[in-house]
N, C-alpha and C positions, 0 to 999 in steps of 0.2 A: 733394828733400830729406826725408826721414825722420829725426823725431826722439825717441831716448830717451828716458823717461819722469823727470820729476824734474829741481829747476833745476840748472845744471852750476856756479852760484856766483855771488857776492855781485857785485854792479856800481854803479859809481858812472857817469851818463850825464851826457855834456858835451855843454852846448847852450848854451854861452858867446855872448850878444848874441843868441840866435836862438827862447829856450824861448816867448817873447811873439807871435811871427811862424810863418808855415807854412814859415819854414823848419828848425823844431826840430819836423816833423812825426812826426820817427822818436822822438826824446825824446818826444813826447807820447803813441806809442804804447805806450812801454816805462813809462809812468809810469800809463795804463788796464790796460793787463795785460802780463805776461809769463810765461811758463811756464818759460822758458829760465835766466831768471836773478831772484836776488830784487836788486830795484832798491832801493840802500839810499840814494839821494841825486843829485839833479841840481846841476850846475855851470853858474853861469850868473850872474854877479856883479852885472848888471843889473837882477834880482829876488831878490837875495839875502835870505832871511829868509822869505820866504814859504814856504806850503805847497804842492807842486806841482799836489795836486789841485784844490785851491781854485782855484788860477790858472786852469786848464786848463779845469774843470767845476761850477768853486763848490760843492765839495763837500773838504773834507780827507780826504787818503790817509795823512799820516802818512809821506810823501816830501816832506824838507826839499829846499829849494833854497837851494846856500851858494854862496860867492863864490869859491870855489877845491877843486883841488885836493886840498891840504894839509889847508883844513877838513873836506873829505867823509873822509879817511882817518882821522882824529882820532874826526869822528862814527861811524863804523862800528866802529871802537876800541870807545869808549866803547857802543854796544848790545850788544858781543860778538858782533860779525859783522864779522870785517875783509874788507875788501874783498880779492878775487880778479882782477876784472875793471874794464874802463876802456872804455864804450863809447861812440861817438862817434855823439852822438843829432843832429845834423847833415843836413840833407837839400837845401844849396843848389843852387841852377840849376845845371845842367850836372854836379852833381853831384863837382866837386872839392873837396880837400882844403883849407880856407881857410888861409891863410898863420899868421895868430894859433894855431890849431889845432898848429901842428907842434911848439912849445914843449911844450903839455899833455902829446901823445904820449909826449916827449922823458921827462918827468917822471915820466910815469905804466910808461915801462918801467923808468926807474930804480928806481920804489919797487914792483918785483917786480910789477904788474900784466900780466895777460892785455889785449890790445889788440886789440878788433872793431870793422872799422869796414864799412860798407855805401858806401863812396863810390866813385869809379873811378879815384883814386890809390890802387896798391896799395901799402899799407904792408909787406909781404912783399918786396917788390920794390926799396924805396926804400934808395940805397944808406949813409944814418945809420941806419935803424931795423931793418932786418936785421942787422946786426952788433952792435948795441947790444942789441937782443932776443936774440940768442945769448949773450952776455956776463952776459946778468942770468936765464937761464934763464925766459923766458915766450915766449908763444904770440902773432902777428902773424895775426887770422883776417881776411881779404878775403873779404865776404860777396858780393860783386859778381864776385869772379875767375871767368872763364869755366870749366865742366867740360872734362876731357881731349876733344878731338875723337872719340875712340874710345868713348866714353859716353853720347854722346847720342843723342838717336832722333829719326827721321825719321817722318811721320805715316804712317800704316798702316792706320787703319781700323777699330781694336781698340775702338774708342769704342763702337761699334755694341753694343757687347757689353756695358756698363755699364748696369744695370739700376738703377740709381737715380736718384731725382730732381735733375736737376742745375739750380741758378740762377746766374746770373752778375749780379754787383752792379758795376754800371758807373757813371760819374759824365758829369755836364755838362761837369767839368773836371778838372784835376789837383788833387792836393792837397784836395780838397774833399769826407773822413770814407768812404770806399768800404772801407776796408778795417773801418775801426769799425763801420762797421754789419755789413759781412758778419760778423764776429767776434758782436755782438750778436744778429745773426739764428741765426747757432751757437745759441748759450747759449737761444736760446727754443724752439729746437726739442730740442735737447737736455732743454730743462726740461719739452716736453709728449713724454718717453718715447721718443722718434726719435733713433736714431744718425746724428746729424750731424758731417762734415768739411768743416772750412775746407781748400781748395787754394790755397795762398798764391803770390803772383806777384811779390812784390817784397823787398826788402831786410829791412822793420819786419817783416813777419810771420813771417820766419825768424829771426827777435833774438825776437819773439815767442816763438817755441817753435812755429808751425804743425808738424804733424807728416809736412803731405805736400805738394809745390809746390817753383816753380821761381824762378828770378831771373830776371824776362822780358828785363833790359834788358841781362843779362850775356852774352846768347845770341849767336851768329851768325844771321841771321833766317830761315838755310834750317832751322833746325832747334827754332825756336819753339812752331811747330803741332806737332810730333811729341812735344815736352816735356811741350807741357800737356795733349796725349793721354796720356801715359804717365804723367804725374801722377793724371790723374782716374781713369785705369785701373787704377792702383797702388794708390788709396785706397781703392777699392772694391772691387778684388779681396783685399784685407787686410784690411779692415775690415766689408765686408757692409753697407757705408750707406746708409740710406734716403734720405738726402740729402746730397748734396755742393752746396758753397757757394762759386762762384770769385769771388777776389776782383780786381775791376777794377783797371786802370793808365791812367793820364791821361784822356783821352776820344777819341770818333772824330774831333772836331774842332778840337780842342786843335793849333794849328800847330807846335810843338815834341814835343808825346808823342800823338800818334793811335793811342794804345793801342784795346784793345777786340777789332778786327778778326779777330785771332787768337783769340783767347778764345771769339766765337762761331764761329768757322767750326770751329776743332778743338776746344771745349771743347763744342757741341754744345746748350748749354741747352734746358731745356723751356721757363724762363721768365725775365725780366730784372726785375733793381730798379735805378732809377735815381736815382744820390744826386744832388741839386741844392743850390746856395746862392742862394736868392733875392736876398738883395743884393749878389751880384757881378753887374759890369756889364761887365768884359775880363774874358779870359784868363790866369791866373794869371801874370804876370810878364810879358804882353806889353800894355803900353798901348796903346792904338790897334787891339787887333783885338775887337771887341765880341763878347761870349759870344750863338752861336746861340741863337733863341727855346727854350724846354725842349718846347714842339711840336715843333717842327722836330728837335730831337734823337730825341723820343721816335717820328717818322717815322722817321728814319736808321734807325735800331737796329731798328726794324720789317721794314722794308723790307730790311736786308743779310740779316740772320737769317733771317726768318721766324718767328719769334716774339714774343709778346708781353709788353709791358713791363704789368707788372700792378701796380707799386706806384710811388710819390715819393719817395723819404725825402729830409728835408732838413737841411741844416748851417746852423744857428742865428748862424753868424758874422754880427758888424756887426746883428744884430736884436734888438730888446726880446723880451727873455723873455715878458714879457706876451703879447705880439703873435704867439707862434709859433701857439697855435690855432685863431687868426684867417687867419693865413699859408696853413696847411694845408686850413683848409677853401677858401681861394679857390684853391688847387692843383687842388683835388679837383674842385669843379665845373669847373673849366676844361677839366681833360684828363680825367675819367672816371677816373681811377685812385686808390686808396687812398693818403694823403697823411699821412706824419708823421714825427715828430724823433725819431728812438730813443734819443738820448743824455739827451733831457727826459721820452720820454712811451714807452719801451721798447719791444723790438720785438714784442711778444706778439700784436699783431695783426695785424702782419706774416708772424710766423708761422702764424697760421691763413687768411690769405689766398692764402698760399702753397699749404697743406693742401687748401684749396677747389680749388687750381689742379690741385691732383696727382690730386683725385680726378674730375676732367672729363676726363683723360686717361686713366683705368680704375688708377690708381697709387693705392694704400692708403696713407695715411702717418697 
């Protein structure tokens, strides 16, 4: 996927009942950043009246959480920026459209909004929504809809042409903050004067405006490795990037989302950053499935890839923020890897660590 410059429109993000949970992670990503849309408001009646950024990260961002689409439309008009898009910010287990969201989609179409969904239920093929969209002259965009088979790529080895330094941001679980860390790392690398690009691998990265990437779980397995390779190669060829940061999916050991193997095999990163939530004890959505120890996960990644895990980045969910520095020091002492919380501490030290690693390989960053 590639994206032309500039926002495509003004978006209301639907996260009803989910903004305070991991099932609102698509909405979280859009609140934190989006180059594809100007995000005007989030819809979630369970936390209406709050600032979305304050709820998410403790930092107000000027995006209100409102109780309904109707309120969001009034807010947008009052700001002088009428809404043009309705983006489903839900990420439920299994990626299916919740029943309560159907009424909201219907309302959005009738309000003349283009609807964007990253779920596995395709709105453009829905017998109710498709004709309704035609009637109201709006687009239904299904981000997870697979590309035509004739446009897909099989792995062919051209990754070996890519001279950019490649780093994969993998995770010890799903919904653990890999994409956010990847973006913060890209920003920190650019702040050092480097040409850095994110290789997005999920629907939220597409919605945020990643210029290059794929939607990994929309692809037939035979083409996953080839599409990863092609995205990395295309980004390098078109931009001459110094560094390419690959967004991870799932984790190597999550029973439902064992993503990461193809990224290691086809993206062939030179180094790995491992995102971890120290307070989690079980895999996301699977009570009774304890998360494998951090050290075991590092060992597995290095065994599979033959590449080093150079840093551990943490997600501070369910941790007192004042304890984060201490927890980072404990993990760093245990693993021997630089450890930090990019959201609270920034990604500058991580970018510096990456530059040092590149230098040891004879790559000047």
